[in-house]
C-alpha positions in Angstrom: -66.5 93.9 -46.1 -69.2 91.8 -45.3 -66.8 89.0 -45.7 -64.6 90.2 -43.1 -67.2 90.4 -40.4 -67.8 86.7 -40.2 -66.2 85.1 -37.3 -64.0 82.1 -38.0 -65.0 78.8 -36.6 -62.2 76.7 -35.6 -62.7 73.0 -36.0 -60.4 70.6 -34.4 -58.2 68.5 -36.7 -59.4 64.9 -37.1 -58.1 62.6 -34.4 -56.6 59.3 -35.4 -58.8 56.4 -34.3 -57.5 54.6 -31.2 -57.8 50.8 -31.8 -58.6 50.2 -28.1 -61.4 52.6 -28.2 -63.0 51.0 -31.1 -64.3 47.5 -31.4 -61.7 45.1 -32.9 -62.0 44.1 -36.4 -62.1 40.5 -37.3 -58.6 40.6 -38.9 -57.0 42.1 -35.8 -58.5 39.6 -33.5 -57.4 36.8 -35.7 -53.8 38.2 -35.8 -53.7 38.3 -32.0 -54.9 34.7 -31.8 -52.3 33.6 -34.3 -49.5 35.5 -32.5 -50.6 34.1 -29.1 -50.6 30.6 -30.6 -47.2 31.1 -32.2 -45.8 32.4 -28.9 -47.3 29.5 -27.0 -45.9 27.0 -29.5 -42.4 28.7 -29.2 -42.6 28.4 -25.4 -43.7 24.8 -25.6 -40.8 24.0 -28.1 -38.2 25.7 -25.8 -39.6 23.9 -22.8 -39.5 20.6 -24.6 -36.0 21.2 -25.8 -34.8 22.0 -22.3 -36.9 19.3 -20.7 -35.6 16.3 -22.7 -32.0 16.6 -21.6 -33.1 17.2 -18.0 -35.3 14.1 -18.1 -32.3 12.1 -19.5 -30.0 13.4 -16.8 -32.6 12.6 -14.1 -33.0 9.1 -15.4 -29.2 8.7 -15.5 -28.8 10.0 -12.0 -31.5 7.6 -10.8 -29.9 4.6 -12.4 -26.4 5.7 -11.2 -27.8 6.1 -7.7 -28.9 2.4 -7.7 -25.5 1.4 -9.0 -23.8 3.5 -6.3 -25.9 1.9 -3.6 -25.0 -1.5 -4.9 -21.3 -0.6 -5.0 -21.5 0.9 -1.5 -22.9 -2.4 -0.2 -20.1 -4.3 -1.9 -17.5 -1.9 -0.5 -18.9 -2.3 3.0 -18.8 -6.1 2.6 -15.3 -6.1 1.2 -14.1 -3.8 4.0 -15.5 -6.2 6.6 -13.7 -9.1 4.9 -10.5 -7.1 4.7 -10.8 -6.3 8.5 -11.3 -10.1 9.2 -8.3 -10.9 7.0 -6.2 -8.2 8.7 -7.0 -9.7 12.1 -6.0 -13.2 10.8 -2.7 -11.8 9.5 -2.1 -10.0 12.8 -2.7 -13.3 14.6 -0.4 -15.1 12.2 2.3 -12.4 12.7 2.0 -12.8 16.4 2.3 -16.6 16.2 5.3 -16.2 13.9 6.9 -13.7 16.2 6.4 -16.1 19.1 7.8 -18.9 17.0 10.8 -16.9 16.2 11.3 -16.1 19.8 11.1 -19.8 20.6 13.6 -20.6 17.8 15.9 -18.0 19.3 15.5 -19.6 22.7 16.2 -23.0 21.1 19.2 -21.7 19.4 20.5 -20.2 22.6 19.8 -23.5 24.4 21.6 -25.4 21.6 24.6 -23.2 21.9 24.7 -23.7 25.7 24.4 -27.5 25.2 27.1 -27.4 22.5 29.5 -25.5 24.8 28.7 -28.0 27.6 29.3 -30.9 25.2 32.6 -29.4 24.0 33.7 -29.0 27.6 32.8 -32.6 28.2 34.6 -33.7 25.1 37.8 -31.8 26.2 37.5 -33.4 29.6 37.1 -36.9 27.9 40.1 -36.2 25.7 42.1 -35.3 28.8 41.0 -38.4 30.6 41.7 -40.6 27.6 45.2 -39.1 27.3 44.8 -37.7 23.8 45.9 -34.2 24.8 46.2 -31.8 27.6 44.4 -28.6 28.4 44.7 -25.8 25.9 46.7 -23.6 28.3 49.2 -26.4 28.9 50.1 -26.8 25.2 50.0 -23.1 24.3 47.3 -23.8 21.7 44.1 -21.8 21.2 40.8 -23.2 20.0 40.1 -21.7 16.6 37.6 -22.8 14.1 35.4 -25.8 14.3 37.6 -27.6 11.8 40.8 -27.8 14.0 43.3 -26.2 16.3 44.7 -22.7 15.7 48.4 -22.9 16.4 49.3 -19.4 15.6 47.0 -18.0 18.3 45.3 -15.4 16.1 41.9 -17.2 16.4 41.3 -17.6 12.6 41.9 -21.4 12.6 44.3 -21.3 9.7 47.1 -23.0 11.5 49.8 -20.7 10.0 53.0 -20.3 12.0 56.4 -18.8 11.5 58.0 -22.2 11.8 57.1 -25.8 11.2 54.8 -28.0 13.3 55.6 -31.5 14.4 53.0 -34.2 14.7 52.0 -33.2 18.2 51.1 -29.6 17.1 54.1 -28.0 18.7 55.9 -25.2 16.9 59.6 -25.9 16.3 62.0 -23.2 14.9 61.6 -20.9 11.9 60.6 -22.4 8.6 57.9 -22.7 6.1 54.3 -22.2 7.0 52.3 -25.4 7.5 48.8 -26.2 8.6 48.2 -28.6 11.5 46.1 -31.5 10.3 44.0 -32.8 13.2 40.6 -34.6 13.2 37.6 -32.3 13.7 36.7 -31.8 17.3 33.1 -31.4 17.9 30.3 -33.0 19.8 28.8 -34.1 16.5 31.4 -36.9 16.1 29.7 -38.8 19.0 26.6 -39.1 16.9 
């Protein structure tokens, strides 16, 4: 019973060693340095892999910027030349429009002069005795090529009868054309 009387001493179980509490061993320190070097090398490799394309892009952008500036200057110069050319064309168009107006005026004047000359020619024909006035003979002035004896203004000389040498319609008969010399102020030239 003597064995039963001894008190039991309780000893705590052994604690595992905490590496931070103890001094590092040379192998652990070396592993940490190697891991840090590997991590740094990996970061450097990733940075280099990302940096190279970025540097290429930056160089490309810089060279393109110079080309764009050159093209911008050329475009500004071409725009100025185009504006000058446009002004020249506008001036030419204005001159041409004015010229066409003058041609129209000249054409109107020529028509007026031609009418006056035709009136003079008719008067001269009356004076020379080659014919009378149009209202006296019943004939209408048709085309520039001759007299229109049928009065429809087309100058074809077609009638419902025949025509004698003086251009007078006589009776019903075959259709004939009056053959007369051209009457125009150009014959005086």
